[in-house]
C-alpha positions as CSV (number, residue, x, y, z in Angstrom):
1,M,-12.7,-61.8,20.3
2,R,-16.1,-60.3,20.1
3,C,-18.3,-59.3,17.2
4,K,-18.1,-55.6,16.5
5,R,-21.8,-55.3,15.8
6,C,-23.6,-57.6,18.3
7,G,-20.9,-58.2,20.9
8,R,-21.2,-62.0,20.6
9,R,-18.1,-63.7,22.0
10,G,-16.2,-65.8,19.5
11,P,-14.6,-69.2,19.9
12,G,-11.4,-69.7,21.8
13,T,-8.8,-70.2,19.1
14,P,-8.4,-68.6,15.6
15,S,-8.8,-72.0,13.9
16,E,-12.4,-72.2,15.4
17,F,-13.5,-68.9,13.9
18,N,-15.1,-70.6,10.8
19,G,-17.7,-68.3,9.4
20,W,-16.4,-65.3,11.2
21,Q,-15.1,-62.3,9.2
22,M,-12.3,-59.9,10.0
23,D,-12.2,-56.6,8.1
24,T,-9.0,-54.7,7.1
25,K,-9.1,-52.8,10.3
26,G,-8.9,-56.0,12.4
27,Q,-12.6,-55.8,13.5
28,T,-14.3,-59.2,13.8
29,F,-17.9,-60.0,12.9
30,C,-19.9,-63.2,13.8
31,P,-21.5,-65.2,11.0
32,S,-24.9,-63.5,11.5
33,C,-23.3,-60.0,11.4
34,R,-20.9,-60.5,8.5
35,V,-20.8,-57.7,5.9
36,H,-22.7,-58.7,2.7
37,C,-22.7,-57.3,-0.8
38,P,-26.0,-55.5,-1.5
39,P,-28.5,-58.0,-3.1
40,P,-30.0,-57.5,-6.6
41,D,-33.4,-56.3,-5.4
42,G,-33.6,-52.6,-5.7
43,H,-31.0,-51.3,-3.3
44,E,-29.3,-48.1,-4.2
45,I,-26.4,-50.3,-5.4
46,E,-27.3,-53.8,-6.7
47,G,-24.8,-56.5,-6.2
48,C,-25.0,-60.3,-5.6
49,G,-25.7,-60.6,-1.9
50,S,-22.5,-62.5,-1.2
51,A,-20.7,-62.5,2.2
52,N,-17.4,-62.9,0.3
53,V,-16.5,-59.2,1.0
54,T,-13.2,-57.4,1.8
55,G,-12.8,-54.0,3.3
56,P,-13.3,-51.3,4.3
57,D,-10.4,-49.7,2.5
58,N,-8.9,-46.3,3.5
59,E,-11.8,-44.6,1.8
60,G,-14.4,-46.7,3.7
61,L,-15.5,-48.8,0.7
62,Y,-16.1,-52.6,0.7
63,D,-15.3,-54.8,-2.3
64,C,-17.3,-57.8,-3.2
65,D,-14.9,-60.6,-4.2
66,D,-17.7,-62.3,-6.2
67,C,-19.3,-59.6,-8.4
68,G,-16.6,-56.9,-8.0
69,I,-18.7,-53.9,-7.0
70,W,-17.6,-51.4,-4.4
71,F,-20.0,-50.1,-1.8
72,D,-20.1,-48.0,1.3
73,Q,-21.0,-48.7,4.9
74,E,-24.6,-47.5,4.4
75,N,-25.2,-50.1,1.7
76,A,-23.2,-52.7,3.6
77,D,-25.5,-52.2,6.7
78,A,-28.7,-52.5,4.6
79,A,-27.4,-55.7,2.9
80,T,-26.3,-57.2,6.2
81,K,-29.7,-56.4,7.8
82,K,-31.5,-58.1,4.9
83,A,-29.2,-61.2,5.1
84,K,-29.9,-61.5,8.8
85,A,-33.6,-61.4,8.3
86,E,-33.6,-64.3,5.8
């Protein structure tokens, strides 16, 4: 498997995919590209910054399993970019 965002090749077996994320469409993301909840620092939507996220659903929204907010791909990309920079 490869990361949908950066193309990084994943480990050989599913049990070795610790830290990788698979969305509801079966797309995989490496630990540095995982979708994150928008952090509480002035984004359009303020969440908690957690990587404990599910989605996207059939409407394209992600759900943070920690704080419960719903957010779209644009907010997910901004939050993921900020998490990668830290």
